[in-house]
C-alpha positions in Angstrom: -31.6 -1.0 -6.2 -33.1 1.6 -8.5 -36.5 -0.2 -8.7 -38.7 -2.9 -7.3 -37.5 -5.4 -9.9 -35.7 -8.5 -8.6 -32.0 -8.4 -8.7 -32.0 -11.1 -11.3 -34.4 -12.4 -14.0 -34.0 -15.6 -15.9 -32.8 -13.8 -19.0 -30.0 -11.3 -19.3 -29.7 -9.0 -22.4 -25.9 -9.6 -22.3 -25.8 -13.3 -21.7 -25.3 -15.4 -18.6 -23.2 -13.9 -15.9 -19.6 -15.1 -15.4 -17.0 -13.9 -13.0 -13.3 -14.3 -13.7 -11.4 -13.6 -10.4 -7.7 -13.3 -10.7 -5.5 -14.6 -7.8 -4.9 -11.0 -6.7 -8.6 -10.5 -5.8 -9.6 -14.0 -4.7 -10.8 -13.1 -1.1 -13.0 -10.2 -2.4 -14.2 -12.2 -5.3 -15.4 -15.1 -3.1 -17.5 -12.6 -1.0 -19.0 -11.1 -4.2 -19.8 -14.5 -5.5 -21.7 -15.5 -2.3 -23.9 -12.4 -2.6 -24.7 -13.1 -6.2 -25.5 -16.8 -5.6 -27.9 -15.8 -2.8 -29.7 -13.2 -4.9 -30.1 -15.5 -7.8 -31.9 -18.1 -5.7 -34.1 -15.5 -4.0 -35.0 -13.8 -7.3 -35.5 -16.8 -9.6 -35.4 -19.9 -7.5 -32.4 -21.1 -9.4 -29.6 -22.7 -7.3 -26.1 -21.8 -8.6 -23.0 -23.3 -7.1 -20.8 -20.4 -8.3 -20.6 -17.7 -10.9 -16.8 -17.9 -10.9 -15.2 -19.4 -14.0 -12.1 -21.4 -13.0 -9.0 -19.7 -14.3 -5.3 -19.5 -13.7 -2.2 -17.5 -14.7 0.7 -20.0 -14.2 4.4 -19.0 -14.7 7.2 -20.9 -16.4 10.5 -21.0 -14.5 11.8 -18.3 -16.8 9.1 -15.9 -15.5 7.0 -16.0 -18.6 3.2 -16.5 -17.9 0.0 -17.4 -19.6 -3.7 -17.1 -19.0 -5.8 -20.2 -18.8 -9.6 -20.7 -18.6 -11.0 -24.1 -17.5 -14.6 -23.6 -18.7 -16.4 -22.1 -21.7 -17.4 -18.4 -21.5 -18.8 -18.3 -25.1 -21.7 -15.8 -25.2 -21.4 -14.9 -21.5 -21.4 -11.5 -19.8 -17.9 -11.6 -18.3 -16.7 -9.5 -15.3 -12.9 -9.8 -14.6 -11.9 -8.8 -11.1 -8.2 -7.8 -10.5 -6.4 -6.1 -7.7 -3.2 -4.5 -9.1 -2.1 -3.4 -5.6 -1.8 -6.9 -4.1 1.8 -7.3 -3.3 1.4 -10.6 -1.4 1.1 -12.6 -4.7 4.4 -14.2 -5.7 5.9 -16.3 -8.5 9.3 -18.1 -8.9 11.7 -17.0 -11.6 15.1 -18.8 -11.9 14.6 -20.3 -8.4 14.0 -16.9 -7.0 10.7 -15.8 -5.5 9.4 -12.5 -6.8 6.5 -10.3 -5.5 4.0 -9.4 -8.2 4.0 -5.7 -9.0 1.1 -3.7 -10.5 2.8 -4.3 -13.9 2.6 -8.1 -13.3 -1.1 -8.0 -12.3 -1.9 -5.9 -15.4 -0.1 -8.3 -17.6 -2.1 -11.2 -16.1 -5.3 -9.3 -16.8 -4.4 -8.9 -20.5 -3.5 -12.6 -20.6 -7.0 -13.5 -19.3 -8.6 -11.3 -21.9 -6.5 -12.9 -24.6 -7.6 -16.4 -23.3 -11.2 -15.3 -23.7 -10.3 -14.9 -27.4 -13.3 -12.7 -28.3 -15.9 -15.4 -27.4 -17.6 -13.5 -24.6 -20.7 -11.4 -25.3 -19.3 -8.6 -23.3 -16.2 -8.0 -21.1 -16.2 -5.7 -18.1 -13.0 -5.2 -16.1 -13.5 -4.4 -12.3 -10.2 -2.8 -11.3 -10.9 -1.1 -7.9 -7.5 0.6 -7.7 -6.8 1.9 -11.2 -3.5 0.8 -12.7 -1.2 3.8 -13.1 -3.9 6.0 -11.6 -1.4 8.1 -9.6 0.4 9.1 -12.8 -2.6 10.9 -14.2 -0.9 13.9 -15.8 2.3 14.9 -17.5 4.4 17.7 -16.2 7.7 16.7 -17.8 8.9 14.0 -20.1 6.8 11.3 -18.4 4.7 8.3 -19.3 0.9 8.3 -18.9 0.3 4.7 -17.8 -3.4 4.9 -16.9 -4.3 6.5 -20.2 -2.3 4.0 -22.1 -3.9 1.1 -20.2 -7.4 2.3 -21.0 -6.6 2.6 -24.7 -5.0 -0.9 -24.7 -8.0 -2.6 -23.0 -10.4 -0.9 -25.3 -8.5 -2.3 -28.3 -8.6 -5.7 -26.7 -12.4 -5.6 -26.6 -13.2 -4.4 -23.1 -16.5 -2.6 -23.1 -16.5 -1.1 -19.6 -14.2 -0.3 -16.7 -15.5 -0.2 -13.1 -13.2 1.5 -10.6 -13.4 3.1 -7.2 -12.3 6.6 -6.1 -9.9 7.1 -9.0 -7.1 9.5 -8.2 -8.2 11.6 -11.1 -11.3 10.3 -13.0 -10.6 12.6 -15.9 -8.2 10.0 -17.1 -11.3 8.4 -18.7 -11.0 11.0 -21.4 -8.1 9.0 -22.9 -10.6 6.5 -24.3 -14.0 8.2 -24.5 -15.7 5.3 -26.4 -15.3 2.9 -23.5 -17.5 2.9 -20.5 -15.9 4.1 -17.3 -17.7 4.1 -14.0 -16.0 5.6 -10.9 -17.8 4.6 -7.7 -17.2 6.1 -4.3 -17.3 4.1 -1.0 -18.9 7.0 1.0 -21.9 5.0 2.2 -19.9 1.9 3.2 -17.3 4.1 5.0 -20.0 5.9 7.0 -21.8 2.7 7.8 -18.6 1.1 9.2 -17.8 4.2 11.2 -21.3 4.4 12.7 -21.2 0.8 13.7 -17.8 0.9 15.5 -18.3 4.3 17.0 -22.0 4.7 17.9 -21.3 7.6 20.3 -20.0 10.0 17.6 -22.3 13.0 17.3 -22.5 14.2 13.7 -23.5 17.8 14.2 -21.8 21.1 13.7 -21.1 21.5 17.4 -19.2 18.2 17.8 -18.0 17.1 14.3 -15.9 18.5 11.5 -14.6 17.4 8.1 -11.1 18.4 7.2 -9.6 17.9 3.7 -5.9 16.9 3.8 -5.1 19.0 0.7 -6.8 20.7 -2.3 -6.8 17.5 -4.3 -9.1 15.8 -1.9 -11.6 18.6 -1.5 -14.3 17.1 -3.7 -14.7 13.9 -1.6 -14.5 15.9 1.7 -17.1 18.4 0.4 -19.4 15.5 -0.3 -19.0 14.2 3.3 -19.5 17.7 4.6 -22.7 18.1 2.6 -24.4 14.8 3.5 -23.5 15.1 7.2 -24.2 18.8 7.5 -20.8 19.4 9.1 -18.3 22.3 8.7 -15.4 21.9 6.4 -11.8 22.9 6.8 -8.8 22.3 4.5 -5.0 21.9 4.7 -2.8 23.3 2.0 0.4 21.4 1.4 3.3 23.7 0.9 5.9 21.7 -1.1 9.5 22.2 -2.1 9.2 22.0 -5.9 13.0 22.3 -6.3 13.5 18.8 -4.8 12.3 15.4 -5.7 12.4 12.6 -3.0 11.1 9.1 -3.9 9.4 10.5 -7.0 7.6 13.4 -5.3 8.2 16.9 -4.0 8.6 16.9 -0.2 6.1 18.8 2.0 7.5 21.7 3.8 4.5 22.6 5.9 0.7 22.2 6.3 -1.3 25.5 6.3 -4.8 25.2 7.7 -7.8 27.1 6.3 -11.1 26.9 8.2 -12.9 27.1 11.5 -11.3 26.1 14.8 -11.1 22.4 15.5 -11.0 22.9 19.2 -12.9 20.1 21.0 -14.2 18.7 17.7 -14.2 15.1 16.4 -12.5 15.4 13.0 -12.9 13.2 9.9 -10.2 13.4 7.3 -10.8 11.6 3.9 -8.3 10.8 1.2 -8.0 8.3 -1.6 -4.7 6.7 -0.6 -2.5 6.3 2.5 0.9 5.3 1.3 3.8 5.9 3.7 1.5 7.8 6.1 4.0 10.6 6.6 1.8 13.5 5.6 -1.3 11.9 7.1 0.1 11.5 10.5 1.8 14.9 10.4 -1.6 16.4 9.7 -3.2 14.4 12.5 -0.6 15.6 14.9 -1.2 19.2 14.0 -5.0 18.8 14.4 -4.4 17.4 17.9 -2.1 20.2 18.8 -4.8 22.6 17.6 -7.2 21.1 20.2 -9.1 18.5 18.1 -10.8 15.7 20.1 -10.8 12.4 18.2 -9.3 12.1 14.7 -10.8 9.6 12.2 -8.6 9.1 9.2 -10.2 7.6 6.1 -8.5 6.2 2.9 -10.2 4.2 0.2 -6.8 2.4 -0.2 -4.8 2.1 3.1 -1.6 0.7 1.6 0.9 1.3 4.5 3.9 1.0 2.2 6.3 1.4 5.1 4.4 -0.7 7.7 1.9 0.1 10.4 4.2 0.6 13.4 3.9 4.4 13.1 0.1 4.2 13.0 0.1 1.9 16.0 2.3 4.3 17.9 0.1 7.3 16.9 -3.0 5.4 18.3 -1.2 4.6 21.5 -0.1 8.2 21.9 -3.7 9.4 21.4 -3.0 11.2 18.1 -5.5 9.2 16.0 -8.6 7.3 17.0 -9.1 5.2 13.9 -8.2 4.6 10.2 -11.2 3.6 8.2 -10.4 1.9 4.9 -12.0 -0.4 2.4 -11.1 -4.0 1.4 -10.9 -3.0 -2.3 -7.2 -3.8 -2.2 -5.0 -6.2 -0.3 -4.6 -5.5 3.5 -1.9 -6.7 5.8 -3.3 -9.7 7.8 -2.2 -8.1 11.1 -4.5 -5.1 10.5 -7.5 -7.3 11.4 -6.3 -7.4 15.1 -5.5 -3.7 15.4 -8.1 -1.8 17.5 -7.6 1.4 15.5 -8.3 -0.1 12.1 -11.8 -0.2 10.7 -12.8 -2.1 7.5 -15.6 -1.0 5.2 -16.6 -4.1 3.3 -17.3 -3.4 -0.4 -18.2 -6.9 -1.6 -22.0 -6.3 -1.4 -21.7 -3.0 -3.2 -19.7 -4.5 -6.1 -22.2 -7.4 -6.3 -25.0 -4.9 -6.6 -23.2 -3.1 -9.4 -22.6 -6.4 -11.3 -26.2 -7.5 -10.9 -27.5 -4.1 -12.2 -25.1 -4.1 -15.1 -25.9 -7.7 -16.0 -29.6 -7.0 -16.0 -29.0 -3.8 -18.0 -30.4 -1.5 -15.3 -29.3 1.9 -14.3 -26.5 2.3 -11.7 -27.4 5.9 -11.0 -28.5 5.3 -7.4 -25.4 3.2 -6.8 -23.1 6.0 -8.1 -24.7 8.5 -5.7 -26.1 6.8 -2.6 -27.4 10.0 -1.0 -30.8 8.5 -0.1 -29.1 5.5 1.7 -26.8 7.9 3.6 -29.8 10.0 4.7 -31.6 6.8 5.8 -28.5 5.8 7.7 -28.4 9.1 9.5 -32.2 8.9 10.3 -31.7 5.5 11.8 -29.0 6.9 14.1 -31.4 9.5 15.4 
């Protein structure tokens, strides 16, 4: 934390803490709750069974839904946790099971805010993967879903949005009067990588950072700076005359940077969707003489399954995919030797505790000191 103050005091300037965890984020929410319960007892001596307020978003057989709260939240500092990317949630409509889409999860979030009915002291939405975040700019006659979402939540009384590794954090400009904190999982990713691969040497003679494209440069520059490693970049040459599945297909990857021959290479991006471009890049790095290739994505979605990643691991193309648990993960990933999870529950709990106690989150936004300590411990 940012000071020697306890994580909790007996009084909060924004009212007692309450969590509302939507079904989409239940596993992550339960982990966050356990951290908060432990810190409350250690800091104040108070024993709390849970900070989670019971809630539900049931559906009628027609598909209509409603938000329901089973306890009072009057005067409380409320944090609503939602995972708009959780496609494992289902509901029945006219006797037909339907997977919940990001639109459905966003609708349930609004239902829960409506159920609060203005009785909370403050409402903060924790939405790790930003709804509509990939549609962050208009290049033709297109909707701007993330911008519309921020404006709508502000009008409903939401004071702050907490998100992680937004595709383009400039979307916050759509509603400048609402708080918007964009946290990066850098420390948690490095910690998970260090733990699973203790023999990796993070120096310029053995390790390199490579950005998969120009859009991911800022996060890769950060990794390069804190690790003191060289940085390279791939430029994606696209065919802008064609649109396939909503995007312009990649014609070729052009590499800019020092040689990767004999180097362990770390590639960081925000999202792995189909994995086409990611695995193509990894194959090119291996053909250029790279040693081990560590792929990192804050959100490893694997929208077309994990078979191709499993095959790439078996063929020695990739060493590992390091991803967070900020969104739903396929259960089978837990048994894959090439998949490494960076647990974010403690980090989110620290953010909630700091905000509830009205303390600065500056050190949490930029954990450079913790990363340096992590590197020193490795030495």
